[in-house]
C-alpha positions, 0 to 999 in steps of 0.5 A, a space after each residue: 680774523 679778529 675785530 677790535 673796537 676803538 671807541 671813545 675818541 675825542 671829536 677833534 682830530 688831533 686830540 683823537 690821534 693823540 689819544 689813539 697813539 697814547 692809549 690804544 696803540 699798545 692794546 692794538 699791537 698786543 692784539 696783533 701779536 695774538 691774531 694769526 692772520 687778520 685784525 680789523 679795527 672798528 672806529 666810531 664814525 667821524 667826519 672827513 677830518 679823521 680820515 688821514 690819521 686813521 688811514 696812516 695808522 692802519 697802513 703803518 700797522 699793516 706794514 709793521 705786522 705783515 704778513 698779518 693783515 690789518 684793516 679798519 672800518 668806521 661805523 656804528 651800524 652793526 649790519 654794515 660792520 658785519 657785511 664789511 667783515 664778510 667781505 674782508 674775510 674773502 679779500 685775501 689781498 686787502 690790507 692797510 685799508 680804512 673803510 668808512 661805512 654808511 650802511 646803505 647796502 653796498 654789501 650786495 655789490 661787494 658780495 660774491 653771492 649778491 
């Protein structure tokens, strides 16, 4: 599994989506060509107005690059990102998902060891 950070996007959702597709998508596709099994995109946190375009992007990338898995998280909490990566590393069937993280301790609920 590889983690690719997608940051510095504008706060306005249409501008953020335009920049993502205009500037970031080629690097993401290149990373997918090099990753053997699973790529997780890590977005900076954003409000609910970004959910639709982010989810659509991740779902399309997952379809286009199957059988590689593609998922995304949104957080600036490194512990939450690490917990999500641990979960995604054990969830072989999960792909095309966008997971906004809040860092409030869901890891114990998601962990097989918790």
